[in-house]
N, C-alpha and C positions, 0 to 999 in steps of 0.2 A: 071362464072355463075352468073346470076343476083339473087338478093334476094328481098324478099318482107318484108317490115317492116310496120306493122299495126300502123297507127297513130291516134291521137285524142281519143276521148271517144265516147261512144254511145250516140246519141242525143235523146231527148224526141220525140217520134213519134207523129204526128198528121196528120189528113187528114179530108176530107169532111165527115161529119156525115150524114148518111142516116136516114130518118124518115118517108118517104112516103111508104104506103102499095102498092099504085098503082099510076102511073102517069096519069091515065085517069081522065078527068074532073077536073083537078086542076085549081083553079081560084085564081089569085093573083092580087095585086095592088102594085104600087111603093110608097115608103115613103123615107123621108130623115132621116137617122140614125144620131143621135148626137154622134159624136166620143167620146166626154167626158163621155157618159153614159156607155161605156165599161170599166170595171175595168182593170187597169194595173196589170200584173203579171210577175213574173220572170220565164223564161224558159231557162234551161241550163246555168244559171248564167247571163243571159242577162235581165236586168231590163226594165220595161216600155213596155212590149209586150202586144198587144191587139189582140185577135183572137175572131171573131164572127162566130159560127158554124151554119150551117143550122139546123133547128129543134128547135131553141131557141124561146121561147115564147116572143113576142114583145108587148109593151104597149105604149100608148100615154104619152108624157111628157106634163103636164098641167100647170106647173109653172116654174119660173126661166128663165134664158137666152135662154134655148133650148125649150121653150114652143112651141108646134106645130110640133115638131119633134118626133121621136120614139126612144125607147131604150129597152133593155131587161127587162122583168118583173123581179122584185126582191121580192121574198116572204119574209114575216116577217117584212114588213114595214120599211126597211132600206133605201129606196130611197128618200122619202119625196118630190118628184117632180111629183107625179102622177103614176109612174111606179109600185108602191107598191099596187095599187088599182086594184083588179080583174076586176072591171067594165071598166077599161081603156085598157084591153087586146084587141088587134086588129087582132091577128093571129100568125102565125109561120113564122119565117125568113126562106127564101129559098136561100139566098146569102152567099157564103163562103168568108169571109174577113180574110185572114191570117195575114195582117199587115196594111191595108189601114186606119183603124180607129185610128192609132197612129198619123197620120198627119192631118186628116180633117174629116168633116162630109161626109157621103157617101150615095148615093142612093141605096136602097135595095129593093128586091121583098119580099112581105109578103103574104103568102098563107092564104086565109080566107075560102076556101072551098076545102076539099080534104079528102082522106081516109089515115089516119096516124096511126102509132103504138105509143101509148102513152109512152111506155117504151123507145122508141128511141128519144123522145123529151127531151129538156133541159130547165132548168130554173136556175136563180142565187138565191142562198140562202142569208140569212141576212148577212153572212160573205163575200159576193161577190164572192163566188166560184161557178163554173158551176157544177150542179148536175143533175142527171136524174130527170125528173118530178116525183113528189110524189103526193099522194092523198092529195092535199091541196086546198086552195081556187082557185088557178090558174088551177089546174088539174080538179077540179070540172067542170069547163066550158068545158073542153075537153070530160069528161066522162059522162056528163049529158044526152047527146043525146041518146034517146031511152033507158035510164036506164042502159047503158053500165057500166060494172065494170071489174076490173082486169087489170094487167099491160101489157098484150100482145095482147090486142084486136085491131082490125082494127076499127077506130072510124071515123065516118063522122063528120067533123066540119063545121060550117057555122056561121061566125060572121057578116054577113050582114043582 
């Protein structure tokens, strides 16, 4: 009689983040993501992992070697390359990158007009951790449209 021996341990689950309320009338543009702008983290004991989720707020890099590319908005002024400035926000990432940013810069799709749920969007905090968007300077741009407030609203964004 055969037996089954469960091996290994349970891994950290991750998958594609959903942030759109609707896929109707979504407008996006392509940009080059600076791979170095994604903070490395340890996942299940493996160091140096870089994951970029859809729904992450993206901003222009205006100084340094990656100027002209984009990276995730980092609230709290920790980036010092332009990504910490709310005026440099260009939209919301729509591309799921589970490992590609480890090796190189990558082309991504950034949504600049859509109906999104603010509570499903992500940003990096000053400690380079991915957190749900909070009512901060970055979120203000999402939630200003037509005086919208609250975490579960469908918000029309337009950064063009």
